[in-house]
KOLTINU-199881 format. One record per atom (N, C-alpha, C): atom name; x negated, y negated, z. Coordinates in pm, whole numbers, padded with zeros to 5 digits. Layout:
BEGIN
+-------+--------+--------+--------+
! atome !      x !      y !      z !
+-------+--------+--------+--------+
!    CA !      X !      Y !      Z !
...
+-------+--------+--------+--------+
// end
This chain:
BEGIN
+-------+--------+--------+--------+
! atome !      x !      y !      z !
+-------+--------+--------+--------+
!     N ! -18705 ! -09763 !  15669 !
!    CA ! -18626 ! -09671 !  15748 !
!     C ! -18484 ! -09723 !  15767 !
!     N ! -18470 ! -09857 !  15782 !
!    CA ! -18336 ! -09909 !  15805 !
!     C ! -18248 ! -09899 !  15681 !
!     N ! -18307 ! -09877 !  15563 !
!    CA ! -18230 ! -09860 !  15440 !
!     C ! -18200 ! -09714 !  15409 !
!     N ! -18259 ! -09624 !  15483 !
!    CA ! -18242 ! -09481 !  15458 !
!     C ! -18099 ! -09435 !  15485 !
!     N ! -18044 ! -09472 !  15599 !
!    CA ! -17909 ! -09427 !  15635 !
!     C ! -17804 ! -09485 !  15540 !
!     N ! -17805 ! -09616 !  15510 !
!    CA ! -17707 ! -09666 !  15414 !
!     C ! -17724 ! -09606 !  15274 !
!     N ! -17847 ! -09579 !  15236 !
!    CA ! -17873 ! -09516 !  15107 !
!     C ! -17814 ! -09376 !  15098 !
!     N ! -17834 ! -09299 !  15203 !
!    CA ! -17778 ! -09163 !  15208 !
!     C ! -17626 ! -09170 !  15208 !
!     N ! -17570 ! -09264 !  15285 !
!    CA ! -17424 ! -09278 !  15290 !
!     C ! -17369 ! -09315 !  15152 !
!     N ! -17436 ! -09403 !  15080 !
!    CA ! -17391 ! -09444 !  14947 !
!     C ! -17395 ! -09326 !  14850 !
!     N ! -17500 ! -09246 !  14857 !
!    CA ! -17509 ! -09129 !  14771 !
!     C ! -17401 ! -09027 !  14804 !
!     N ! -17375 ! -09008 !  14931 !
!    CA ! -17273 ! -08911 !  14972 !
!     C ! -17135 ! -08955 !  14928 !
!     N ! -17106 ! -09083 !  14941 !
!    CA ! -16974 ! -09134 !  14903 !
!     C ! -16955 ! -09139 !  14752 !
!     N ! -17062 ! -09152 !  14677 !
!    CA ! -17048 ! -09160 !  14532 !
!     C ! -16994 ! -09030 !  14474 !
!     N ! -17014 ! -08919 !  14541 !
!    CA ! -16962 ! -08791 !  14495 !
!     C ! -16817 ! -08769 !  14530 !
!     N ! -16759 ! -08856 !  14612 !
!    CA ! -16621 ! -08838 !  14656 !
!     C ! -16519 ! -08890 !  14556 !
!     N ! -16561 ! -08973 !  14466 !
!    CA ! -16466 ! -09034 !  14374 !
!     C ! -16469 ! -08961 !  14241 !
!     N ! -16350 ! -08946 !  14181 !
!    CA ! -16340 ! -08878 !  14053 !
!     C ! -16406 ! -08958 !  13942 !
!     N ! -16437 ! -08889 !  13836 !
!    CA ! -16501 ! -08954 !  13723 !
!     C ! -16398 ! -09039 !  13649 !
!     N ! -16435 ! -09161 !  13616 !
!    CA ! -16346 ! -09253 !  13549 !
!     C ! -16358 ! -09232 !  13398 !
!     N ! -16244 ! -09230 !  13329 !
!    CA ! -16246 ! -09214 !  13184 !
!     C ! -16310 ! -09337 !  13120 !
!     N ! -16389 ! -09312 !  13018 !
!    CA ! -16450 ! -09422 !  12943 !
!     C ! -16342 ! -09488 !  12860 !
!     N ! -16347 ! -09619 !  12853 !
!    CA ! -16253 ! -09693 !  12770 !
!     C ! -16320 ! -09716 !  12635 !
!     N ! -16259 ! -09664 !  12531 !
!    CA ! -16313 ! -09675 !  12396 !
!     C ! -16256 ! -09798 !  12326 !
!     N ! -16339 ! -09861 !  12245 !
!    CA ! -16292 ! -09976 !  12168 !
!     C ! -16219 ! -09927 !  12043 !
!     N ! -16149 ! -10019 !  11979 !
!    CA ! -16078 ! -09985 !  11856 !
!     C ! -16177 ! -09939 !  11750 !
!     N ! -16290 ! -10008 !  11738 !
!    CA ! -16390 ! -09971 !  11638 !
!     C ! -16448 ! -09832 !  11664 !
!     N ! -16473 ! -09799 !  11790 !
!    CA ! -16525 ! -09665 !  11823 !
!     C ! -16423 ! -09558 !  11785 !
!     N ! -16297 ! -09584 !  11809 !
!    CA ! -16194 ! -09486 !  11777 !
!     C ! -16174 ! -09474 !  11626 !
!     N ! -16187 ! -09584 !  11554 !
!    CA ! -16175 ! -09578 !  11408 !
!     C ! -16289 ! -09498 !  11347 !
!     N ! -16406 ! -09504 !  11408 !
!    CA ! -16522 ! -09433 !  11357 !
!     C ! -16518 ! -09284 !  11389 !
!     N ! -16447 ! -09244 !  11493 !
!    CA ! -16442 ! -09104 !  11536 !
!     C ! -16298 ! -09053 !  11529 !
!     N ! -16264 ! -08994 !  11416 !
!    CA ! -16127 ! -08948 !  11392 !
!     C ! -16083 ! -08840 !  11491 !
!     N ! -16176 ! -08752 !  11529 !
!    CA ! -16141 ! -08644 !  11622 !
!     C ! -16107 ! -08701 !  11760 !
!     N ! -16184 ! -08798 !  11805 !
!    CA ! -16158 ! -08861 !  11934 !
!     C ! -16026 ! -08937 !  11929 !
!     N ! -16000 ! -09005 !  11819 !
!    CA ! -15874 ! -09077 !  11803 !
!     C ! -15756 ! -08981 !  11810 !
!     N ! -15766 ! -08867 !  11742 !
!    CA ! -15658 ! -08769 !  11744 !
!     C ! -15637 ! -08712 !  11885 !
!     N ! -15746 ! -08689 !  11956 !
!    CA ! -15737 ! -08635 !  12092 !
!     C ! -15666 ! -08733 !  12186 !
!     N ! -15707 ! -08859 !  12182 !
!    CA ! -15648 ! -08959 !  12270 !
!     C ! -15503 ! -08985 !  12231 !
!     N ! -15476 ! -08994 !  12101 !
!    CA ! -15339 ! -09017 !  12054 !
!     C ! -15249 ! -08903 !  12097 !
!     N ! -15298 ! -08781 !  12089 !
!    CA ! -15219 ! -08665 !  12132 !
!     C ! -15185 ! -08671 !  12280 !
!     N ! -15284 ! -08706 !  12362 !
!    CA ! -15258 ! -08718 !  12506 !
!     C ! -15154 ! -08825 !  12534 !
!     N ! -15168 ! -08938 !  12466 !
!    CA ! -15077 ! -09051 !  12490 !
!     C ! -14935 ! -09018 !  12446 !
!     N ! -14921 ! -08946 !  12338 !
!    CA ! -14787 ! -08909 !  12289 !
!     C ! -14724 ! -08801 !  12374 !
!     N ! -14804 ! -08718 !  12439 !
!    CA ! -14751 ! -08614 !  12526 !
!     C ! -14701 ! -08668 !  12659 !
!     N ! -14751 ! -08784 !  12701 !
!    CA ! -14711 ! -08841 !  12830 !
!     C ! -14702 ! -08994 !  12818 !
!     N ! -14608 ! -09044 !  12737 !
!    CA ! -14603 ! -09188 !  12714 !
!     C ! -14561 ! -09268 !  12837 !
!     N ! -14483 ! -09210 !  12924 !
!    CA ! -14439 ! -09282 !  13043 !
!     C ! -14553 ! -09321 !  13134 !
!     N ! -14650 ! -09234 !  13149 !
!    CA ! -14762 ! -09260 !  13239 !
!     C ! -14881 ! -09324 !  13168 !
!     N ! -14898 ! -09296 !  13039 !
!    CA ! -15022 ! -09336 !  12972 !
!     C ! -15007 ! -09449 !  12871 !
!     N ! -14887 ! -09485 !  12833 !
!    CA ! -14867 ! -09582 !  12726 !
!     C ! -14940 ! -09715 !  12749 !
!     N ! -14944 ! -09762 !  12871 !
!    CA ! -15004 ! -09892 !  12900 !
!     C ! -15153 ! -09885 !  12935 !
!     N ! -15213 ! -09768 !  12925 !
!    CA ! -15356 ! -09757 !  12955 !
!     C ! -15437 ! -09816 !  12839 !
!     N ! -15555 ! -09868 !  12868 !
!    CA ! -15637 ! -09929 !  12762 !
!     C ! -15669 ! -09833 !  12647 !
!     N ! -15699 ! -09707 !  12678 !
!    CA ! -15733 ! -09612 !  12572 !
!     C ! -15614 ! -09586 !  12481 !
!     N ! -15494 ! -09576 !  12537 !
!    CA ! -15376 ! -09553 !  12453 !
!     C ! -15346 ! -09674 !  12366 !
!     N ! -15359 ! -09791 !  12422 !
!    CA ! -15335 ! -09912 !  12344 !
!     C ! -15440 ! -09927 !  12234 !
!     N ! -15565 ! -09898 !  12265 !
!    CA ! -15670 ! -09907 !  12164 !
!     C ! -15653 ! -09799 !  12057 !
!     N ! -15611 ! -09680 !  12098 !
!    CA ! -15588 ! -09572 !  12001 !
!     C ! -15472 ! -09608 !  11908 !
!     N ! -15369 ! -09668 !  11960 !
!    CA ! -15256 ! -09709 !  11877 !
!     C ! -15299 ! -09816 !  11777 !
!     N ! -15380 ! -09912 !  11822 !
!    CA ! -15429 ! -10017 !  11733 !
!     C ! -15522 ! -09959 !  11626 !
!     N ! -15609 ! -09866 !  11665 !
!    CA ! -15700 ! -09804 !  11569 !
!     C ! -15623 ! -09724 !  11466 !
!     N ! -15523 ! -09650 !  11510 !
!    CA ! -15440 ! -09572 !  11418 !
!     C ! -15370 ! -09664 !  11319 !
!     N ! -15318 ! -09774 !  11367 !
!    CA ! -15249 ! -09870 !  11280 !
!     C ! -15345 ! -09929 !  11177 !
!     N ! -15464 ! -09968 !  11220 !
!    CA ! -15562 ! -10025 !  11128 !
!     C ! -15605 ! -09923 !  11022 !
!     N ! -15623 ! -09798 !  11063 !
!    CA ! -15661 ! -09694 !  10966 !
!     C ! -15551 ! -09669 !  10866 !
!     N ! -15426 ! -09671 !  10912 !
!    CA ! -15313 ! -09653 !  10819 !
!     C ! -15308 ! -09767 !  10718 !
!     N ! -15329 ! -09891 !  10764 !
!    CA ! -15330 ! -10005 !  10673 !
!     C ! -15443 ! -09994 !  10571 !
!     N ! -15560 ! -09950 !  10614 !
!    CA ! -15673 ! -09931 !  10522 !
!     C ! -15641 ! -09826 !  10418 !
!     N ! -15580 ! -09715 !  10460 !
!    CA ! -15545 ! -09608 !  10365 !
!     C ! -15439 ! -09657 !  10266 !
!     N ! -15340 ! -09733 !  10313 !
!    CA ! -15238 ! -09786 !  10223 !
!     C ! -15301 ! -09882 !  10122 !
!     N ! -15392 ! -09965 !  10169 !
!    CA ! -15458 ! -10061 !  10083 !
!     C ! -15537 ! -09989 !  09972 !
!     N ! -15609 ! -09883 !  10012 !
!    CA ! -15685 ! -09805 !  09913 !
!     C ! -15593 ! -09735 !  09815 !
!     N ! -15480 ! -09683 !  09864 !
!    CA ! -15387 ! -09613 !  09778 !
!     C ! -15323 ! -09707 !  09675 !
!     N ! -15308 ! -09833 !  09713 !
!    CA ! -15249 ! -09931 !  09623 !
!     C ! -15352 ! -09996 !  09531 !
!     N ! -15476 ! -09950 !  09544 !
!    CA ! -15581 ! -09999 !  09455 !
!     C ! -15651 ! -10124 !  09503 !
!     N ! -15640 ! -10152 !  09635 !
!    CA ! -15700 ! -10274 !  09687 !
!     C ! -15834 ! -10262 !  09743 !
+-------+--------+--------+--------+
// end
């Protein structure tokens, strides 16, 4: 019984906070081109607020790695 009130309070408060965006790794973004394009588009539309966020930095790194891979393949490597 003594845990009932704190439990209810914890459940009630958990609904008060907004959902946090998942932070994607570089490998996850490289594997999902659509997700990479979506995140890159958001970051380019608002670079002042989003440039330093983990998802934007990871998307930039993933984009760079994919470009290097494509250049390597195009050069026959």
